[in-house]
C-alpha positions as CSV (number, residue, x, y, z in Angstrom):
1,M,24.6,-3.6,-25.4
2,R,25.5,-4.2,-21.7
3,V,29.0,-2.5,-20.7
4,S,30.2,-4.8,-17.4
5,I,31.8,-2.3,-14.3
6,P,31.3,-2.9,-10.9
7,N,28.6,-2.8,-9.1
8,P,29.1,0.4,-6.6
9,A,30.2,2.2,-10.3
10,A,27.3,2.0,-11.7
11,A,25.0,2.7,-8.1
12,G,27.2,5.9,-8.5
13,L,26.7,6.9,-12.4
14,A,23.6,6.0,-11.4
15,V,23.1,8.7,-8.8
16,V,24.5,11.0,-10.7
17,V,22.5,10.8,-13.9
18,G,19.1,10.8,-11.6
19,A,19.8,14.0,-9.1
20,G,21.8,15.9,-12.0
21,T,19.3,15.4,-15.0
22,T,16.4,16.2,-12.1
23,A,18.2,19.6,-11.1
24,G,18.9,20.4,-14.6
25,A,15.4,20.3,-15.9
26,D,13.5,21.1,-12.6
27,M,14.1,25.0,-14.3
28,G,11.9,24.1,-17.1
29,L,9.4,21.0,-15.9
30,L,7.6,21.0,-13.3
31,A,9.5,19.2,-10.6
32,P,7.7,15.4,-9.9
33,A,8.0,15.4,-13.5
34,A,11.7,16.4,-13.5
35,A,12.1,14.1,-10.8
36,A,10.3,10.9,-13.0
37,L,12.2,11.6,-15.6
38,G,15.8,12.1,-13.8
39,V,14.8,8.4,-11.9
40,A,13.6,7.4,-16.0
41,L,16.9,7.9,-17.0
42,A,19.0,7.1,-13.9
43,F,17.0,3.0,-14.3
44,A,18.2,3.0,-18.3
45,V,22.4,3.1,-16.8
46,V,21.6,0.8,-14.4
47,L,19.6,-1.5,-17.0
48,L,22.8,-0.7,-19.3
49,L,25.4,-1.7,-16.7
50,T,24.2,-4.2,-14.5
51,R,22.5,-7.2,-14.9
52,P,20.3,-9.0,-12.3
53,T,20.9,-12.0,-8.9
54,T,17.9,-13.6,-9.1
55,D,17.8,-16.9,-10.5
56,D,15.7,-16.9,-13.0
57,A,17.5,-13.7,-13.9
58,D,17.4,-14.9,-17.5
59,T,13.9,-15.9,-18.2
60,R,11.7,-13.8,-20.8
61,V,9.2,-13.4,-17.4
62,H,11.7,-12.4,-15.5
63,R,12.8,-9.5,-18.7
64,M,9.0,-8.5,-19.2
65,V,8.2,-8.1,-15.7
66,V,10.6,-7.4,-13.4
67,A,12.5,-4.2,-15.4
68,P,8.6,-2.1,-16.2
69,V,6.9,-3.0,-12.2
70,A,11.2,-1.3,-11.4
71,L,10.6,1.2,-12.9
72,V,7.8,2.3,-11.8
73,L,8.5,1.2,-8.0
74,A,11.5,3.7,-8.7
75,V,9.5,6.4,-9.8
76,A,7.4,6.4,-7.4
77,A,9.7,6.5,-4.6
78,G,11.7,9.1,-6.6
79,V,8.5,11.3,-6.8
80,L,7.5,10.5,-3.3
81,G,11.1,10.8,-1.5
82,G,10.9,14.8,-3.2
83,A,7.4,15.7,-1.6
84,V,8.1,14.3,1.9
85,V,12.0,16.0,2.2
86,D,10.6,19.4,0.2
87,W,8.5,19.8,3.3
88,W,11.6,20.7,5.1
89,L,13.8,22.2,2.2
90,I,13.6,24.0,-1.1
91,E,12.4,22.7,-4.2
92,P,15.4,22.6,-6.8
93,V,17.3,20.8,-3.6
94,A,14.0,18.5,-2.5
95,Y,13.5,16.5,-5.7
96,P,17.2,15.9,-6.9
97,L,17.8,14.4,-3.2
98,G,14.4,13.0,-4.2
99,A,15.7,11.5,-7.1
100,L,18.8,10.4,-5.4
101,I,16.6,7.9,-3.4
102,G,14.7,6.9,-6.5
103,S,18.2,6.4,-8.7
104,V,19.3,3.9,-5.3
105,A,15.7,2.7,-5.6
106,A,16.7,1.7,-9.5
107,F,19.5,0.0,-8.6
108,L,18.8,-2.1,-5.9
109,L,15.3,-2.9,-7.2
110,Y,16.1,-4.3,-10.4
111,R,19.2,-6.1,-9.4
112,R,17.0,-7.9,-6.4
113,L,13.2,-7.6,-7.3
114,A,12.1,-11.3,-7.6
115,T,9.9,-12.1,-10.9
116,T,7.0,-13.5,-8.0
117,L,7.3,-10.5,-6.2
118,A,7.2,-8.4,-8.9
119,L,3.9,-10.2,-10.3
120,S,1.8,-9.4,-7.1
121,V,3.3,-5.8,-7.7
122,A,1.8,-5.7,-11.1
123,A,-1.4,-7.3,-9.8
124,V,-2.2,-4.4,-7.3
125,V,-1.3,-1.9,-9.8
126,A,-3.5,-4.1,-12.9
127,A,-6.5,-4.1,-10.4
128,G,-6.2,-0.4,-9.0
129,V,-6.2,1.0,-12.9
130,L,-9.4,-1.3,-13.3
131,A,-11.1,0.5,-10.0
132,L,-9.9,3.3,-11.3
133,A,-11.9,2.8,-14.7
134,V,-15.2,1.6,-13.3
135,T,-15.2,4.2,-10.9
136,A,-14.6,6.3,-13.7
137,L,-17.3,4.8,-15.7
138,V,-19.7,4.7,-12.6
139,L,-19.3,9.0,-13.1
140,W,-19.5,9.8,-16.3
141,I,-23.4,7.5,-16.8
142,S,-23.7,10.2,-13.6
143,G,-23.0,13.3,-15.5
144,V,-19.5,13.3,-13.9
145,A,-16.4,14.7,-15.6
146,P,-14.0,12.1,-13.6
147,F,-11.2,13.9,-14.7
148,H,-12.9,16.4,-12.7
149,A,-13.3,14.3,-9.4
150,F,-10.5,12.7,-9.8
151,G,-8.5,15.5,-9.8
152,R,-10.6,17.5,-7.0
153,M,-9.6,14.6,-4.7
154,L,-5.9,14.7,-5.1
155,E,-5.9,18.3,-4.7
156,F,-7.3,18.1,-1.0
157,G,-6.5,14.6,-0.4
158,L,-2.9,16.3,-0.6
159,Q,-3.2,19.0,1.7
160,P,-1.3,18.6,4.5
161,D,-4.0,18.8,7.5
162,S,-5.6,15.8,4.7
163,L,-2.2,14.0,5.2
164,V,-1.9,14.3,9.4
165,I,-5.9,13.1,9.3
166,M,-4.8,9.9,7.0
167,V,-2.1,9.0,9.0
168,N,-4.3,8.8,12.0
169,S,-6.9,7.0,10.3
170,G,-4.2,4.7,8.3
171,T,-2.9,4.1,12.2
172,T,-5.8,2.8,13.0
173,F,-7.4,0.6,9.4
174,Y,-3.8,-0.8,9.7
175,L,-4.2,-2.5,13.4
176,S,-7.9,-3.5,12.8
177,A,-6.3,-5.4,9.6
178,V,-3.2,-7.0,11.1
179,A,-5.7,-8.3,13.7
180,V,-7.9,-9.6,10.6
181,A,-4.4,-11.5,8.9
182,I,-3.3,-13.1,11.9
183,G,-7.4,-15.3,11.5
184,F,-6.8,-15.7,7.5
185,K,-2.5,-16.9,7.7
186,M,-4.6,-19.8,10.2
187,K,-7.4,-19.5,7.3
188,L,-9.5,-18.2,10.6
189,F,-12.1,-15.5,9.6
190,N,-12.2,-13.3,12.7
191,I,-15.6,-11.1,11.2
192,G,-15.7,-10.0,15.4
193,V,-12.5,-7.4,15.3
194,D,-16.0,-4.8,15.5
195,G,-17.2,-5.9,18.6
196,Q,-13.9,-6.8,20.2
197,Y,-12.1,-3.7,20.0
198,R,-15.4,-1.4,20.9
199,L,-15.8,-3.4,23.8
200,A,-11.5,-3.4,24.5
201,A,-11.8,0.6,24.0
202,L,-14.7,0.4,26.3
203,M,-13.5,-0.7,29.7
204,A,-10.0,1.1,29.3
205,A,-11.5,4.3,28.8
206,A,-13.4,3.4,31.9
207,V,-10.1,2.2,34.0
208,G,-8.1,4.3,32.5
209,G,-11.0,7.9,33.7
210,A,-11.2,5.8,37.2
211,W,-8.3,6.3,38.3
212,V,-5.0,9.1,38.0
213,L,-2.0,7.6,37.7
214,P,1.7,8.3,37.4
215,P,2.7,9.0,33.5
216,V,3.3,6.3,31.5
217,V,2.0,3.4,34.0
218,H,-1.7,5.0,33.5
219,Q,-0.8,4.6,29.3
220,V,0.5,1.2,30.4
221,V,-2.4,0.0,32.4
222,V,-5.5,1.6,30.1
223,I,-3.5,-0.3,26.8
224,T,-3.1,-3.6,29.0
225,V,-6.8,-3.8,29.6
226,A,-7.9,-3.2,26.1
227,V,-5.2,-5.7,24.9
228,A,-7.2,-8.4,27.5
229,V,-10.1,-7.5,27.0
230,G,-9.9,-7.9,23.4
231,G,-8.4,-11.4,23.6
232,F,-10.3,-12.3,26.1
233,W,-13.4,-11.4,23.5
234,A,-12.0,-13.3,21.0
235,G,-10.8,-16.6,22.8
236,I,-14.5,-17.1,23.0
237,A,-15.3,-17.8,19.3
238,G,-11.5,-19.6,19.7
239,Y,-12.6,-21.9,22.6
240,L,-16.4,-22.6,21.0
241,K,-14.3,-23.4,17.7
242,V,-12.1,-26.3,19.0
243,T,-14.5,-27.6,21.6
244,R,-17.7,-27.9,19.8
245,G,-16.7,-27.0,16.6
246,V,-18.6,-24.4,15.9
247,S,-17.5,-22.1,13.2
248,E,-15.7,-18.5,13.8
249,V,-17.9,-16.4,11.6
250,I,-20.8,-18.0,13.5
251,S,-19.8,-17.5,16.8
252,T,-18.2,-13.8,16.5
253,I,-20.8,-12.9,14.4
254,M,-23.0,-13.1,17.5
255,L,-20.2,-11.4,19.3
256,N,-20.1,-8.9,17.8
257,S,-24.0,-8.4,18.8
258,V,-23.4,-9.5,22.0
259,A,-20.2,-6.7,22.6
260,T,-22.7,-4.4,21.0
261,G,-25.0,-4.8,23.5
262,I,-23.1,-5.0,26.4
263,T,-21.9,-2.0,25.7
264,A,-25.2,0.2,25.3
265,Y,-26.2,-1.6,28.8
266,L,-23.0,-0.2,30.3
267,L,-22.8,3.3,28.3
268,N,-25.2,4.9,30.6
269,T,-25.0,7.5,33.4
270,D,-26.6,4.6,36.2
271,R,-23.1,2.8,35.1
272,L,-20.0,3.9,32.9
273,A,-20.6,7.0,31.6
274,V,-21.2,10.6,32.9
275,Q,-23.4,13.5,30.7
276,I,-21.1,14.6,28.2
277,S,-23.2,17.1,26.5
278,T,-26.5,17.7,25.9
279,N,-26.8,14.7,23.2
280,N,-23.4,12.4,24.4
281,I,-22.7,10.3,27.1
282,G,-19.9,8.7,28.0
283,T,-17.3,7.1,29.9
284,R,-15.2,9.6,32.3
285,E,-12.5,12.0,31.3
286,I,-9.4,10.2,30.7
287,A,-6.7,12.4,33.2
288,E,-4.3,14.2,30.8
289,T,-1.4,11.8,32.6
290,G,-3.0,8.8,30.8
291,W,-2.8,11.1,27.4
292,V,-0.5,10.2,24.8
293,P,1.0,13.1,23.4
294,G,0.1,13.5,19.5
295,I,3.4,14.6,16.9
296,P,3.5,18.2,15.7
297,A,3.1,17.7,11.8
298,G,4.0,22.1,11.5
299,F,6.7,20.9,9.1
300,M,4.5,19.9,7.3
301,G,1.9,23.4,7.4
302,A,-0.6,21.2,9.6
303,D,-2.5,22.2,11.7
304,R,-2.7,18.8,13.7
305,E,-1.6,16.7,15.2
306,I,-0.4,13.0,14.1
307,F,-1.3,10.5,16.4
308,G,1.9,9.4,19.2
309,L,0.3,5.7,19.4
310,V,1.6,5.7,15.2
311,V,4.8,3.7,16.5
312,L,2.2,1.4,18.3
313,A,0.7,0.7,14.9
314,V,4.8,0.2,13.5
315,A,5.6,-1.9,16.3
316,V,2.6,-3.9,16.1
317,G,3.6,-4.9,11.8
318,V,7.3,-5.5,13.2
319,G,5.9,-7.6,16.1
320,Y,3.5,-9.7,13.2
321,W,6.6,-10.0,10.8
322,L,8.7,-11.3,13.6
323,M,6.1,-13.8,14.5
324,L,5.2,-15.2,11.0
325,N,9.0,-15.5,9.9
326,R,11.1,-15.8,12.7
327,T,9.9,-17.7,15.3
328,R,8.2,-21.2,15.7
329,F,4.9,-20.2,16.6
330,G,4.9,-18.4,12.7
331,F,5.9,-21.3,11.2
332,D,3.5,-23.1,12.9
333,L,0.6,-20.9,12.3
334,R,1.4,-20.6,8.7
335,A,1.7,-24.7,8.8
336,T,-1.5,-25.4,10.0
337,G,-3.6,-22.9,7.9
338,Q,-1.4,-24.7,4.4
339,S,-2.6,-27.4,5.1
340,P,-3.9,-29.2,9.0
341,T,-3.6,-33.0,8.4
342,A,0.0,-32.7,7.5
343,A,0.7,-29.8,9.9
344,R,-0.9,-32.1,12.4
345,A,1.4,-35.0,10.8
346,S,4.0,-33.3,12.0
347,G,3.4,-33.0,15.6
348,I,1.1,-29.5,16.1
349,D,-1.6,-29.2,18.5
350,I,-4.1,-27.8,16.1
351,K,-6.5,-26.9,18.2
352,R,-3.9,-25.3,20.7
353,M,-2.7,-23.2,17.7
354,V,-6.3,-22.3,16.7
355,L,-7.3,-20.9,19.9
356,L,-3.8,-19.1,20.5
357,S,-4.2,-17.3,16.8
358,M,-7.7,-16.1,17.8
359,V,-6.7,-14.9,21.2
360,I,-3.7,-12.9,19.8
361,S,-5.4,-11.8,17.0
362,G,-8.7,-9.6,19.3
363,M,-5.4,-9.0,21.2
364,V,-4.6,-7.1,18.4
365,A,-8.2,-5.4,17.5
366,G,-8.1,-4.5,21.5
367,L,-5.4,-2.0,20.7
368,V,-7.5,-0.6,17.3
369,G,-9.1,2.5,19.7
370,M,-6.1,2.9,21.3
371,P,-5.0,6.3,19.2
372,Q,-8.4,8.0,19.1
373,L,-8.5,7.3,22.6
374,L,-5.4,8.0,24.1
375,G,-4.7,10.8,21.6
376,Q,-7.3,12.6,20.4
377,S,-11.1,11.7,22.2
378,H,-9.6,10.6,25.7
379,Y,-13.0,8.9,26.8
380,Y,-15.6,6.6,24.9
381,A,-18.4,7.9,23.7
382,L,-21.7,7.2,21.4
383,D,-19.6,9.0,18.8
384,F,-16.6,6.9,19.2
385,P,-16.1,5.9,15.7
386,T,-17.5,2.2,14.6
387,G,-17.1,-0.1,11.8
388,L,-13.5,-0.3,11.7
389,G,-13.2,-4.1,11.9
390,F,-14.6,-4.7,8.6
391,T,-12.7,-1.9,7.8
392,G,-10.0,-4.3,8.7
393,I,-11.2,-7.4,6.7
394,A,-11.1,-5.3,3.4
395,I,-7.9,-4.0,3.8
396,A,-6.1,-6.9,4.4
397,L,-7.2,-8.2,1.8
398,L,-6.1,-5.9,0.0
399,G,-2.4,-5.9,1.7
400,R,-2.7,-9.7,1.0
401,N,-1.7,-10.3,4.7
402,H,1.0,-8.5,4.5
403,P,2.5,-6.2,7.0
404,V,3.9,-3.9,4.5
405,G,1.2,-4.2,2.0
406,I,-1.7,-3.8,4.6
407,G,0.5,-0.6,5.0
408,F,0.3,1.2,2.1
409,A,-3.6,-0.3,1.6
410,A,-4.2,1.5,4.7
411,L,-2.6,4.5,3.7
412,F,-4.9,4.4,0.2
413,W,-8.2,3.7,2.4
414,A,-7.9,6.5,4.1
415,F,-7.0,9.0,1.1
416,L,-10.1,7.6,-0.3
417,D,-12.1,8.1,2.6
418,Q,-10.1,11.6,2.9
419,S,-10.2,13.1,-0.1
420,S,-13.0,12.3,-0.6
421,Q,-15.5,14.6,1.4
422,I,-14.3,17.6,-1.1
423,L,-16.6,15.8,-4.0
424,D,-19.8,17.0,-1.6
425,F,-18.7,20.7,-2.1
426,E,-18.7,20.0,-6.1
427,G,-22.5,18.4,-5.7
428,I,-21.0,15.1,-6.1
429,P,-21.9,11.9,-4.5
430,K,-18.8,11.4,-1.8
431,E,-20.3,7.8,-2.5
432,I,-18.1,7.5,-5.3
433,A,-14.9,6.7,-2.8
434,V,-17.0,3.7,-1.6
435,V,-17.2,2.5,-5.3
436,T,-13.3,2.7,-5.6
437,Q,-12.8,0.7,-2.6
438,A,-15.0,-2.1,-2.9
439,T,-14.1,-2.1,-6.6
440,I,-10.1,-2.8,-5.3
441,V,-10.7,-5.3,-3.3
442,L,-12.3,-7.2,-6.1
443,T,-10.2,-6.8,-8.8
444,V,-7.4,-7.5,-6.3
445,V,-8.9,-10.4,-5.1
446,V,-9.8,-12.2,-8.4
447,V,-6.7,-10.8,-10.2
448,Y,-4.9,-11.9,-7.5
449,E,-5.6,-15.4,-7.8
450,V,-5.3,-15.3,-12.0
451,V,-1.3,-14.6,-10.8
452,H,-1.2,-17.1,-8.2
453,R,-2.2,-19.8,-10.4
454,W,-0.2,-18.3,-13.0
455,G,2.7,-18.2,-10.7
456,L,2.4,-21.9,-9.6
457,R,2.8,-22.7,-13.4
458,Y,5.4,-21.0,-14.0
459,Q,7.0,-22.0,-11.1
460,Q,6.8,-25.9,-12.4
461,Q,8.3,-24.7,-15.2
462,Q,11.5,-23.6,-13.2
463,V,11.4,-27.3,-11.7
464,G,11.3,-29.1,-14.8
465,R,14.3,-26.9,-16.5
466,E,16.4,-27.3,-13.9
467,L,15.2,-31.0,-13.3
468,A,15.9,-31.2,-17.8
469,R,19.2,-29.5,-16.5
470,G,20.3,-31.7,-14.3
471,D,19.3,-35.0,-16.4
472,R,21.2,-33.4,-18.6
473,E,24.9,-32.6,-17.0
474,E,25.0,-36.2,-15.8
475,A,24.3,-37.9,-19.2
476,A,27.5,-35.2,-20.1
477,A,29.1,-36.8,-17.0
478,S,28.3,-40.7,-17.8
């Protein structure tokens, strides 16, 4: 039986129950388990005292999907919030605060989470579970205890230094995935991000190492060069598509090879490179005025620093969302991607949109190497990270081209990369992480397609109900 009380009172009671239960249970349970229990009880309070505010709140699908998904997300928010706060405060204080966060999330999620979004989250969870099951099967067939391997990965991956590496790697993965996602929104497959960011990083490093400029100006010049080179290189593929009808898939693949050749030609001691060590050459080191200081991570017990340009990745994500959802260009981009014929009929210049989308995608791709270049290596050498463009394709698919989804996917991908490093010391092939990554991308694509088709059918049923209700109301009025 649901009791109706004012929403602020319900939210306050949920917070009190969640934080209080966690504080009490922490005396007999592990802190994360206590937080999970507290948030679960807070969610039960919300379930009893409030009602959802979405239009389809009374449907059976909403009741079956939204409540479980909201519960899982709220518990995850509470436990993760407690773990983060635990870096600064003592455990008996940190996890009740985490439970407070989870309790507030429980109230907001249950009331406002839409069915379609809940279905998308459920699809990701289902794909993740399936991917772990496939990975466990592969480990078991190989004679390795799956729980032992997963346990060691989790233990190593959650160490402070590993978390810093995960954030740093996730930053570059995120930029690469956003560059790919911009093309995907236009139904363009920009496979050339790999060549675009490597050529951009080389030219930016060469310019940055050639002169000593004042701080801020130096960083801005280096980043501007990278953005310009990436945009120009992707623009070639866009120009070929709109003027000659060349598929961007073919042209970007070929341009990757051309970029590799140009990079190899320029990265020579007779041209842009100098000898760095016996087996390595690279551009001249960028002066310290061009470095971007890292963010100290001593607060979480790590000896490493977080890339300062993680702020740039956040800004790119926010800009990407604003462009898609708050600008005329973003509307035209999405409309063209969904139906070029309808977009052309409404007056949108399709060729212009294709060219601009490729250029913007390349400009973001040019940023991919900047966190590494300005935050750690300070020169472009033979050992500069490669393959990030292809990783971005997988992460964009996993994150469904949404800036928040891409962020979680990038961090998850980076976690698997970093946590798998410990497996070599356990006699377990670390390539097992690749199996998980490949499986989860495949399963997410398949599950999302199933959910998308089911969601369309569900929306059609909702429209049918609304039309039938309108007909009944008109009949009753007449």
